[in-house]
MARZA-928724 format. One record per residue (C-alpha): residue in one letter; x, y, z. Coordinates in steps of 0.001 Angstrom, whole numbers, plus 524288, in hexadecimal, padded with zeros to 5 digits. Each point is the difference from the previous one (the first is absolute). Layout:
// MARZA-928724
AXYZ/...
//
This chain:
// MARZA-928724
MAEA95A6EB7642E6/L7F55E8081480802/L7FA7780C407F982/E802BE80D19803D6/Q7F3E4806A180737/H7FD2080C877FB06/V7FC1D80A1C80A02/E7FC8E80E6C7FC42/P803B480949806C0/V7F35F805B580973/E8049180C6B7FA79/E7FEBA7FCA87F316/C7F2E37F7B6802CE/N7F91580E3780567/E804E0806627F2EC/K7F8807F66F7F98D/T7F3DE80036806DF/A7FEA880D418007B/T802F88003C7EF9A/G7F54A7F5D1800EA/R7F68A807F2808FA/L8024580DD87F746/G7FC4B7F7597F37D/E7F42E7FC0A8090B/L7FAAE80DD780352/I803238042F7F164/S7F7A97F7B47FCB3/Q7F67E803ED80740/Y7FE7A80E908003A/E8067E8017E7F0FD/D8071380A8280640/P80F617FEF680426/V7FEC480B8980655/R7F4D67FC5580AFD/A806AB7F1B37FF15/I80B7A805B0804EF/V7FA268051480C52/H7F9897F57180320/Q80A137F8AA7FEF2/A809B980ABA80862/L7F5137FF6380BF0/E7FE3B7F03580095/N80F8E800857FF0E/Y7FDFB80C1980C75/V7F5597F6D880841/E809BD7F3417FB99/G80AE380804807E0/A7F85C8046D809FC/F7FBD97EFBD801B5/R80E217FAB8800A9/E8049080AEE80AA7/F7F1E87FB6180967/M802397F0547FF41/G80F9780309801D7/G800A27F5AC80BD4/R7F38E7FBAF80069/I801237F5517F501/G7FD5A7EFA280812/S7FE2E80A3880CCA/I7F3E97FD01807C7/V7F65580C2580078/E7F383802DE80466/R7F7FC801AD7F38D/S7F9A380EA87FE6F/S7F29E7F9D37FE8B/D7FD527F95B80AAC/R80CB1801AE8090F/A803C27F03B7FD98/L80D3D7FA7E801AA/V804367FD5C7F129/Q80BA67FBF47F8E3/D8039580A6E7F73C/Y8038B7FF337F119/R7FE2980ADB7F04D/N7F3207F9B67FBA1/G7FEAB804F37F475/Y7F81480BF37FA79/R7F31C806C7800D2/T7FA1E808277F4BD/V7F86B80B60801FD/K7F7C1803CA7F47B/Q801AD80E6A800A4/V80A298078D8054E/P7FDE280F81800C8/I80C5E806BC7FF7A/D7FE0480DCC7FD3C/T7FA95802A47F391/L802AF7F2507FAC0/I7F7E67F37680282/L809517F5BF800E0/Q7FA057F1C87FDBE/N8030A7F07B80425/F80B2C806DC80A3D/R807077F53C80602/I80187800A480E4D/P8092A7F474807DD/R7FAAB7FA2F80D93/N803837F8C68087A/R7F9447F2A1808B8/A8011F8093180BC6/G7F9CA80C7E7FAD4/G801F280E5D80368/F8081C805047F3FA/Q7FD4780F5A8004B/T805B780A9F7F6B4/E7FDAD80D0E7FEFA/L7FBC67FEFC7F318/L7F6A77F5EB803A2/Q7FAE3809FC80953/R7FD7480A6F7F53C/F7FC687F6717F786/R7F3677FDBA80A94/H8002F80F0C7FFC8/R7FD50802B07F39F/A7F6917F3EE7FDA6/G7F9568045780A28/K7FEEE80F9D7F8FB/L7FA367F9077F474/A7F7067FA99806E4/A7FAB080A2D80481/L800C68078A7F36E/A7F6F17F53D7F9E0/L7F85B8022880E20/E7FD2D80CB47FD89/L7FD058004B7F0A9/F7F7AA7F56D80319/V7F8818099A80A3B/N7FEA48097B7F68C/G7FA3C7FA437F556/V809407FA777F766/S7FBAA7F41C7F7FD/T8058A7F38780628/R803E57FE227F1CD/K807F380EA87FE7B/V8070E7FE12808AA/R803867F2557FE52/R8047B806DF7F379/G8089F80B5080695/F807FE7F5AA807D8/E802757F6D87F469/R804E980CDA7FB59/I80B60800178080A/G801517F0487FE40/M7F8FD7FCE380B7C/K7F5F37F5407FDD3/V7F46C800DF80BF7/G7F6037F6237F935/G7F50E809E97FE13/L7FD39804AC80DF8/S7F7C37F1F380251/K7F4697FDB380987/S80D167FAE980936/T8076280A337FCA4/V7F2A580B0880344/S7FDCD7F85F80C40/A80D8A8028E8056A/I8002380DB47FBDC/T7F1E48028980628/K805037F85280A2F/D8082680C0C8059A/L7F74E808857FDCA/M7F63B7F9FE807D0/T80A187FF29809F1/E800EA80CD37FF53/Y7F18E803EE7FF84/L7FF747F58180D78/K8091E80A958064B/W7F8C780BD27F950/S7F0D57FC318046A/N8075C7FFAC80EAC/R8058C80A268014D/P7FBF480C3580A31/I7F8DD80C8E7FAE9/T8068980D0180330/R7FA4D809087F8BC/E7F19B80721803AB/F7F70F7FFDF7F59E/S7F455806697FEC7/Y7F9207FA2B7F2F9/L7FD927F26B7FCEF/Q7FE2C7F8F27F269/V7F9A07F2EB80225/D7FD157F8CA7F270/T8006E7EFD87FB92/V8018A7FDC07F15C/Y801537F6C17F67D/I80A967FA127FA8C/R801DB7F47D7F73C/V80A6B7F6058012F/R8048D7FBA47F4FA/K7FCF3805597F32B/S7FD147F1947F8B4/S7F4B37FF5380CFD/K7F454807FB8031F/R802407FD8980E47/K8013180BF680935/V805B88058D80F9A/G7F8698085580535/T80BD580ADC806AE/M7FBB18076B8099E/I8080380BB280002/V7FF5280A8780BC1/I808AE80C547FDD1/G802C880CA5809DD/I800D180BBD7FEBB/T808B48090F80B25/E7FA4180F8A801A0/N80B07806567F79E/G7FCE37F6597F36D/Y808D77F50180180/K7FB627F1F87FB9D/E8032D7F3588027A/V7FA247F2907FE34/L7FE667FACD80E36/H7FBC87F2477FC46/F7FBCE7F6497F45C/T7F9C87F34480129/L7F9497F7287F8D2/G7F1E57FD6C803EC/N7F0A2801A17FD0D/E7F9CF80C51804D9/S7FAC37FAFB80BCA/A7FCD68066880C7A/R808807F508806B7/H80CB48016D7F6E2/F7FF7580F0A80114/D7FF198002780EBD/E80BCD7F4EA7FFA6/V8075080BA47F87B/L7FBA180B8A80771/Q802347F81580DBD/S80FBF7FD3C7F9BE/L8019C80F5B7FCC5/I7FA6B8045480D89/R809A97F4A5805F5/R80A568050D7F85A/G7FE2A80FE7804B0/L7F765804B67F6A0/N7F9D080CD480841/S7F00E7FAB07FE8A/V7FB6680F98804F6/A80847806557F772/I7F8237F9FB7F4C8/R7F7EF80D087FAF2/L7FACC7F9437F35F/A7FFE37F2B97FA70/T7FC1E7FDEC7F23D/T7FB0D7F3BC7F9DF/D7F6997F9C67F67A/G7F27D7FC0780289/A805127F073804AD/K7F8177FD8880D49/G80B707FA27807A0/P80924809DB7FD4A/I7F489808A08041B/K7FD517FB1080BBE/S80DAD7FC1E803C3/I80394811B97FF93/S7F40F8010C807E0/D803097F7538095E/H80C628022A80220/L802CA80DCF7FE34/G7F088806867FE18/A7F719802C07F779/E8023F80E218007D/V80DDD7FEA57F7D5/L7F9617F63A7F6B7/Q80210805097F2F6/R7F83E7FAD07F309/C809F77FECF7F3E1/T7F7578098D7F783/V8076F7FAE27F324/H7F96A7F27F80286/K7F3D18040680499/T7FECC809987F2FE/E800C27EF747F9BF/N7F5A77FBC3808AB/I7F8A980AC87FBEB/M803627FEA27EF7E/E7FB1F7F0A08023B/K7F2FC804A78011E/C7FDC980B7B7FA6C/P7FA3A7FD7D7F157/T807B6800E47F6ED/N7FCAB80CC07F7CF/L80222806C780D46/R80C6C7FBF5802BA/D80B1280AA27FB0D/E7F85B80B5980406/L7FC687F98F80C9C/K80F747FC40802D4/A8046A80C877FAC7/K7F6A7805C980B28/L805027F86480B2A/H80C478048D7FBA8/R7FD1280E5D803FE/L7FA7B7FA7380BCC/W80A757FB3A804F4/N80AE180A097FC15/M7F48A80B5B80814/P8052580B3A80680/S7FA637FCD880DD3/R7F6CA7F4A580506/L7F35E80A598007C/E8023E801B07F16A/A7FF127F2CC7FDE4/E7F5627FB52807D1/R7F97B80BCF7F7C3/Y804637F9547F4A1/L7FAE87F30180324/E7F3D580469802B5/T80070806377F264/L803F17F1FA7F8DE/Q7F6147F78B80A65/A7F53D8087B7F93C/E8049A800DE7F0C0/Y802277EFE3802D8/G7F5E97FC14809AA/A7F7067FC847F484/T80A997FAAD7F5AE/A80BA57F963806C0/A7F6AD7FB9780EEC/R80B8F7F59480208/S8097E808CB7FCFF/M7FAF780B3780971/A7FC5D7F64680CC1/C80F507F9877FE95/L8052B80D877FF81/C7F7A7802EF80B2F/E800267F4FB808A5/D80E9E803C2802C5/R7FE7D80D4F7FF97/E8051C8029980F71/D80E137F80E7FC89/L80239806637F1C1/F7FFEC80FFF8049B/R80A317FB9C80A97/Y80BFA804957F921/F7F93380FB37FEA0/G805B28017080FA4/F80DCF7FDB97FC92/P809EC808CE7F81C/D7FE8E803EF7EFDA/E80B4F7FAFD7FFFA/H7FE5B7F31D8048F/R7F1D17FD437FB1A/K801BE7FB947F2D5/T80B3B7F4D280545/I7F6317FA7280BD6/R7F3C57FFA47F953/N804C47F4017F911/T808057F4047FDEA/N80771805A27F562/L80C5A7FEB68061C/I7FE4D7EF4F80055/E7FA5A801067F482/R80E95806537FC35/V806B07F4FF80579/I7F8167F39A7FBF5/R80078804257F276/E80E1B7FDF88002D/V7FF767F4228038F/R7F75C7FB947F7C3/R80894805D17F695/R80DFE7F9D0804BB/T7F8B67F32D802D8/K7F8138020C7EFFD/V80DCA7F9617FAE7/M803A67F6BE809AC/D7FDE37F27F7FA5B/S805BE7F82480B6F/L7F655807DC80C1B/D7F5AF7F42180223/N7FE5B7FFE380E51/E7FCC08077780C6E/Y80C948011C80463/G805EC805997F46F/C7F51080BFE80095/Y803CC8015680E1A/G81068801A57FA96/I7FB4D808F27F2A8/L7F78C8097F807E8/M80AD18010680D0A/G8092E803247F6D5/I7F77B80C157F8FB/V7FD258056180C00/R80ABB800F880549/E8041A807797F375/Q7F3388069D802AE/N8026E8036380D17/E810B9806B57FC90/R7F8E4807EC7F68D/W7F53580609808B1/S80A5180260809E2/M8060D80AAD7F924/K7F55F809877FDFB/S7F00D8062F8081E/H7F5237FCF07F663/W7FB5380B868028F/K80C638065F7FA8F/K7FFF17FEAB7F38A/S80A43806BB7F998/
//
C-alpha cells in the first residue's frame, strides 16, 4: 500500500513562514510593534518583487550589472543591516533578489534617500566638532550602529569634503576686494602626535566690509608656495589692482610674494605678531608696561601722533630695551600703513586676527576628533569649517557692528 504524500497548501506554507519570521523579528527587537512594522514592509517589498518577476522566471534576460544574457530566476535574499524608515531604524531587513538583478521599488529608493540624509548629518556633526564617540552614541540612541566613526568611516566622510574643496578652490572670484589678510598657522594633526601641519589662509574684505575666506592650502611659508597661491587667486579673477592693503605676519615668503605681485606699497605687517616679536626681545621686568604702551601706539588717532609717540618710546626704552626698539623701528613704514584708511577699518586691517579666529575654531573642533590622522582629513575638516564661516560672514558687513 502506497503512503499518501502530504502536500500543504501554498497559502498555509506562506502563513507558517510569515509566523516564523515574525517570531524572529520579535526576538531581535524585543518590541512587537517594531517587529510588525518590519514584517509588513518586508511583505510589501516581497509583493513588489513577485510582480517584478512575473513572466521573467526561466526567461533569458539581460543582467543589470553587465547586460550579459542570463536565465533569470529567484536567488534568495540579501540583507541590509540598517534601514531608516521615518523615525524607526530597522535592522537586518531582507530584500528578495534574482539572478539578473534590476529589482527596484519606491520604498527602496526612500531607504537610500534617508540613509544619505543620515550620512550627511554625521558629516555635519563631525565638522561641527562633535566628538566621534558622541556621534556614535547619538546614532545608537535611535537604534543605529555606526561603528564609532572608524578611520575608514572618517575617510569616507572627508572624501566628500575633499571633493567639495577641489571645486571650491577653483571657483571664480567675482567680487572686488580692497583688503587681503594672509597668515600661515600650524595645527596638530592628531591628539597623540606632536606633528603639526602648516595651513596658509587668505581672507578678503570688500570696501563695504563683507569678508570671505578666498583660499586655504596646507604647506609652508615659502615665497614659492605663496606665489602659487596668489597666482591662482589672480587667475580665478582676483583684481590685484583693487587691493589697497595686504596684511601678513613677519614670514619672509609672504612678504616677498606680496611685494612682487601686489606692490610693496600695499604691505601691512600684522601688529599683533610684531608685538609678540618685540616682547621676545624685551627684558622680563619691562614686558607688561611696554606691551601696554605698544597697544596705545597701535590705537593712536593718526599716523602723525603715532610717529611722535614712537619717538617717545625710543627715548624711554632705547637704553633699557634696545633690541625691542630696534625690532619695532626696522618695520616702521610697513607697520603704520593702516593709518591711511578709515577709522572703522583700522582695527581689523592692521592684524590677521580674522584668520586666527578661523584657526581657533579648527583647533577646537579637531581637538575632539580621535580619527583625524592625516593631511587628507585636515583638508576635509578645514573645508567644512570654511564653508560654514563664509556662510556666516556673508550675512553682515564687518564694519556694521549692530
